[in-house]
Steps between C-alpha positions, in 0.01 A plus 500: 500500500626846412555740776314828480736789450517746780349829415779732391568808699318795333718746321559841655432813306876544451526145362217556253680820386831313470335210310330744263823696452698180433248386242493843339877508465511145354239594246669836418822306437338243284312759296823705447672187375205404276501844344878504467498163317231622257706819436780266377244312287486192723218316673539528875441129550774417254743694710376315801575164334854617430543613855362175636738293295799705582409533867409137577635368827771237482361154440198611303499436125356758251209281389142602438353354812760681719440829329125455519525464876745782539269733294185354652357412162322182385701273279311578172545878548869450564541294184337781300719761661811288426389463141472878464847543658650253258332661204657836606841337522526555876536134606563162340395152597752226541475130599643433837825300492393290798146431389443534130123518558533821703536835324713766666479869409797726431520873447638613170742789453201721395319384820798596710505847346133548587556356849802726578316821401182420687665348807718808534196716485334280763802531731496881463128517572546282806773726627246785483197327653666214683538685830128579506420134422741380773357746757143382431608142516698548819190662658309180426765269630561668831258561786430872509433509878773578758624169647420411863848593618423864407755551219390581148621307200743650245229596247303690763816685602576586131142629458538731802831623380342585161211687668699693754848514348662380820566172680221418747603468862489159672172422672493547873435198717167495693679527831680835434 
């Protein structure tokens, strides 16, 4: 019998704001990259295929099922996307040396040119908005309340420094 999941602790107003901000920054980044790919005459998903192939963790092979999982697409949609990438000369299919039934995907030199341009643009955009994304994510990962021992966490301290421009003083103990 499955155990019933405990009711999760409700989000605070600050957590809702942080979650919304994080989602907004992700979507802003993705939209920027989609538009940037189109400016260069490329389909954004084709760039994502190139990125997935080049950025696969060690031990994973660049095969359709792996890429479908990494891009969260169904197998048939992934095959169609791979076909379009191959038609544009961005990737090529090759039979695996170990298992001739398996087809591995490789990036062509034209594909690498596209990947380098767009990945550089992605890195630059992340350098711009990354701190905002990280701050929103950090807000979700840490408890926003002051711990029981009375000291604030580092993020709270940074927030106070930003607001006041000076380091906050240590909290007084209840006995003083």
